[in-house]
VOGU-3710 file (C-alpha; in Angstrom, 3 decimals, decimal comma):
1> xxxxxxxxxx> -52,484/-74,536/-64,450  -53,610/-78,011/-65,569  -54,772/-80,672/-63,101  -54,519/-84,326/-64,206  -56,119/-87,384/-62,588  -55,160/-91,015/-63,211  -57,778/-93,173/-61,467  -56,488/-96,731/-61,083  -57,907/-99,764/-59,317  -55,643/-99,307/-56,283
11> xxxxxxxxxx> -54,501/-95,668/-56,383  -55,437/-92,288/-57,776  -52,398/-90,337/-58,951  -52,773/-86,585/-59,488  -50,515/-83,810/-60,670  -50,521/-80,129/-61,557  -48,760/-78,828/-64,658  -47,611/-75,429/-65,849  -47,069/-76,106/-69,527  -45,059/-79,333/-69,670
21> xxxxxxxxxx> -43,573/-78,870/-66,197  -44,934/-81,053/-63,402  -45,277/-78,834/-60,344  -46,887/-81,016/-57,659  -48,067/-84,598/-57,480  -50,029/-86,783/-55,059  -51,026/-90,439/-54,696  -54,112/-91,495/-52,701  -55,980/-94,780/-52,301  -58,846/-95,441/-54,690
31> xxxxxxxxxx> -62,086/-95,579/-52,726  -65,168/-96,471/-54,766  -67,406/-95,521/-51,829  -66,266/-91,900/-51,594  -68,615/-89,228/-52,922  -67,649/-86,268/-55,067  -67,886/-84,032/-52,003  -65,500/-86,252/-50,034  -62,965/-86,144/-52,862  -63,493/-82,391/-53,095
41> xxxxxxxxxx> -62,663/-81,912/-49,413  -59,597/-84,136/-49,803  -58,397/-82,091/-52,790  -58,952/-78,892/-50,838  -56,739/-80,200/-48,006  -53,998/-81,376/-50,380  -53,987/-78,059/-52,235  -53,963/-75,995/-49,049  -51,028/-78,002/-47,659  -49,035/-77,280/-50,830
51> xxxxxxxxxx> -50,040/-73,609/-50,934  -52,110/-73,951/-54,108  -55,481/-72,277/-54,655  -58,230/-74,172/-56,446  -58,778/-71,058/-58,548  -55,272/-71,568/-60,011  -56,591/-74,582/-61,921  -57,810/-73,625/-65,398  -58,316/-77,089/-66,932  -58,653/-80,720/-65,816
61> xxxxxxxxxx> -58,229/-84,069/-67,574  -59,205/-87,452/-66,126  -58,229/-91,007/-67,055  -60,052/-93,811/-65,245  -60,222/-97,608/-65,269  -62,836/-97,501/-62,480  -66,139/-96,576/-64,210  -68,156/-95,998/-60,986  -65,780/-93,176/-59,993  -66,017/-91,172/-63,221
71> xxxxxxxxxx> -69,324/-89,434/-62,424  -68,391/-88,524/-58,805  -65,022/-87,146/-59,949  -66,601/-85,115/-62,758  -69,135/-83,664/-60,306  -66,325/-82,913/-57,858  -64,466/-80,964/-60,563  -67,617/-79,025/-61,455  -68,504/-78,154/-57,870  -65,101/-77,430/-56,345
81> xxxxxxxxxx> -63,098/-76,223/-59,353  -66,014/-74,891/-61,466  -64,590/-76,867/-64,378  -66,007/-79,702/-66,423  -63,044/-81,986/-67,067  -61,954/-83,661/-70,262  -62,366/-87,425/-69,753  -60,141/-89,829/-71,704  -62,402/-92,101/-73,737  -63,917/-92,658/-77,185
91> xxxxxxxxxx> -63,749/-89,531/-79,302  -60,651/-88,033/-77,704  -57,780/-87,241/-80,074  -54,803/-89,414/-79,137  -52,510/-88,791/-82,106  -51,813/-92,547/-82,333  -53,259/-95,426/-84,328  -54,678/-98,297/-82,286  -53,908/-101,629/-83,949  -56,481/-103,533/-81,919
101> xxxxxxxxxx> -59,550/-105,605/-82,796  -61,799/-103,454/-80,600  -60,072/-100,141/-79,771  -62,912/-99,171/-77,399  -61,972/-102,083/-75,139  -58,467/-100,730/-74,462  -58,133/-99,349/-70,941  -57,684/-95,587/-70,802  -54,535/-96,064/-68,709  -52,877/-98,077/-71,478
111> xxxxxxxxxx> -53,554/-95,399/-74,082  -52,280/-92,669/-71,761  -49,130/-94,687/-70,973  -48,382/-95,183/-74,668  -48,782/-91,462/-75,353  -46,601/-90,548/-72,354  -43,909/-93,099/-73,157  -43,563/-92,038/-76,773  -43,515/-88,388/-75,701  -40,588/-89,109/-73,349
121> xxxxxxxxxx> -38,593/-91,872/-75,037  -39,654/-92,162/-78,665  -40,074/-95,608/-80,201  -40,106/-98,472/-80,723  -40,543/-99,455/-77,091  -42,348/-101,670/-74,617  -44,295/-100,005/-71,803  -44,838/-102,088/-68,662  -47,352/-100,833/-66,093  -46,905/-102,764/-62,837
131> xxxxxxxxxx> -50,186/-102,292/-61,006  -53,238/-104,310/-59,954  -52,799/-105,906/-63,359  -49,501/-105,821/-65,246  -49,790/-104,623/-68,834  -47,180/-104,784/-71,585  -47,896/-102,316/-74,410  -45,937/-102,300/-77,655  -45,293/-98,976/-79,395  -43,731/-98,646/-82,841
141> xxxxxxxxxx> -41,373/-95,954/-84,126  -44,357/-93,746/-85,042  -45,831/-93,919/-81,562  -48,661/-96,217/-82,640  -50,083/-98,880/-80,335  -49,584/-102,389/-81,744  -51,158/-104,433/-78,938  -49,753/-106,131/-75,895  -50,131/-108,485/-72,944  -52,213/-108,415/-69,743
151> xxxxxxxxxx> -51,105/-110,416/-66,689  -52,043/-110,472/-62,991  -50,216/-107,876/-60,906  -47,668/-108,923/-58,316  -49,869/-107,730/-55,444  -52,873/-109,529/-56,913  -50,860/-112,752/-57,169  -49,583/-112,425/-53,597  -53,110/-111,819/-52,260  -54,449/-114,822/-54,164
161> xxxxxxxxxx> -51,783/-117,053/-52,596  -52,535/-115,726/-49,096  -56,296/-116,129/-49,492  -56,180/-119,591/-51,065  -53,632/-121,269/-48,795  -54,824/-121,297/-45,166  -51,380/-121,790/-43,611  -49,545/-119,138/-45,632  -49,319/-115,610/-44,156  -49,696/-112,248/-45,857
171> xxxxxxxxxx> -46,179/-110,994/-46,611  -44,312/-107,797/-47,350  -43,182/-107,644/-50,964  -39,419/-107,232/-50,567  -36,839/-109,437/-52,307  -34,980/-111,880/-50,022  -31,192/-112,170/-50,241  -31,315/-115,779/-51,434  -33,510/-117,921/-53,663  -33,006/-121,003/-51,479
181> xxxxxxxxxx> -34,841/-119,807/-48,390  -34,915/-121,304/-44,894  -38,292/-119,962/-43,753  -41,805/-119,705/-45,160  -42,004/-115,927/-45,468  -38,744/-115,600/-47,405  -39,697/-118,606/-49,512  -42,934/-116,866/-50,491  -41,093/-113,619/-51,191  -38,610/-115,401/-53,439
191> xxxxxxxxxx> -41,322/-117,280/-55,303  -43,550/-114,254/-55,860  -40,918/-111,620/-56,630  -38,370/-113,629/-58,618  -41,129/-115,554/-60,356  -42,716/-112,238/-61,313  -39,395/-110,845/-62,562  -38,940/-114,000/-64,640  -42,410/-113,543/-66,110  -41,653/-109,951/-67,099
201> xxxxxxxxxx> -38,272/-110,772/-68,652  -39,669/-113,727/-70,597  -42,621/-111,754/-71,997  -40,276/-108,908/-73,004  -37,948/-111,362/-74,759  -40,861/-112,917/-76,648  -42,163/-109,486/-77,713  -38,719/-108,504/-79,019  -38,415/-111,809/-80,885  -41,852/-111,339/-82,456
211> xxxxxxxxxx> -41,009/-107,758/-83,429  -37,631/-108,854/-84,783  -35,741/-105,965/-83,190  -34,333/-104,634/-79,965  -36,571/-102,167/-78,130  -36,339/-99,843/-75,146  -38,364/-101,030/-72,141  -40,011/-98,523/-69,779  -41,658/-99,544/-66,496  -44,096/-97,546/-64,392
221> xxxxxxxxxx> -46,232/-98,267/-61,332  -45,754/-98,399/-57,579  -43,448/-101,446/-57,524  -41,601/-100,656/-60,756  -38,344/-99,598/-59,101  -38,058/-102,763/-56,998  -38,793/-105,039/-59,967  -36,395/-103,143/-62,231  -33,509/-103,768/-59,820  -33,983/-107,501/-60,353
231> xxxxxxxxxx> -34,936/-107,447/-64,041  -32,528/-108,039/-66,919  -34,722/-106,346/-69,552  -36,141/-103,065/-68,145  -34,170/-99,966/-69,212  -36,075/-97,118/-67,559  -38,378/-96,479/-64,592  -40,818/-93,569/-64,923  -43,283/-93,101/-62,076  -44,887/-90,089/-63,788
241> xxxxxxxxxx> -45,433/-91,715/-67,176  -49,236/-91,607/-66,965  -49,231/-87,986/-65,822  -46,978/-87,105/-68,769  -49,408/-88,845/-71,103  -52,387/-86,982/-69,665  -50,646/-83,638/-70,074  -49,826/-84,509/-73,708  -53,395/-85,647/-74,386  -54,797/-82,429/-72,980
251> xxxxxxxxxx> -52,574/-80,417/-75,333  -53,713/-82,525/-78,281  -57,353/-81,850/-77,405  -57,064/-78,197/-76,352  -58,885/-76,915/-79,456  -61,663/-79,426/-78,987  -61,991/-78,484/-75,334  -62,361/-74,788/-76,178  -64,992/-75,673/-78,750  -66,935/-77,573/-76,109
261> xxxxxxxxxx> -66,689/-74,542/-73,826  -68,569/-72,535/-76,398  -71,166/-75,247/-76,979  -71,785/-75,845/-73,266  -70,915/-79,557/-73,506  -68,577/-81,586/-71,196  -65,321/-79,709/-71,193  -67,091/-76,387/-70,512  -65,889/-74,272/-67,622  -68,812/-74,113/-65,219
271> xxxx> -70,189/-70,713/-64,316  -71,731/-71,840/-61,050  -71,953/-74,817/-58,733  -74,573/-77,440/-59,442
//
């Protein structure tokens, strides 16, 4: 059984796979202060609740955009699963070309999303990850990454408005029934949500115009379903896109991982706790 971790700025999403089949999945808050032992105890509780044994896990892959959490999570995997995980980063085989000025500066989550999206939907397509930041990644018919756009996330924008304007309250992100609103909270909801939808649709239209073709548009992230209901350009919502990409990346690096096992480098299955 394969265990995959997607460590984002706001949430950590995890899943277990048997081959290509997603068996279980979890979402927890990202906490930069937690130690490897604390995450280990949390994983033990989640596994026990679902009737899974930690010894069922034979391999682990991690993608992270939170550098301070990589070492604690690796140590957690070594101590509680007796496995050194494969970490998405420079040197990993992605199977895609990165048409970017500095490929090392691309967030691991963007690479994983591109791999997962092409695996599921083919190309060309636009992958939108609606998270702390909103990223638009362009994939060609060969599954290669052509570049994209980075914008503030909807939650980030809402928090900035609340923190910068003393008289405006923190609001729940749900779309109001009307754009012309008769109270402050609904007015903020309309401005943030419909303004955000307009931003997404306009960026998608500009990408399609620049590419000179129509393209499928896939959205992922915690608020993707709500935004998609209001959007005129998003075709699919896939909450497990990153997990799919991690599973595909592990398969593409399976030979390398086994080689590292023999050499005793990261990727090796630990023989004892450290």
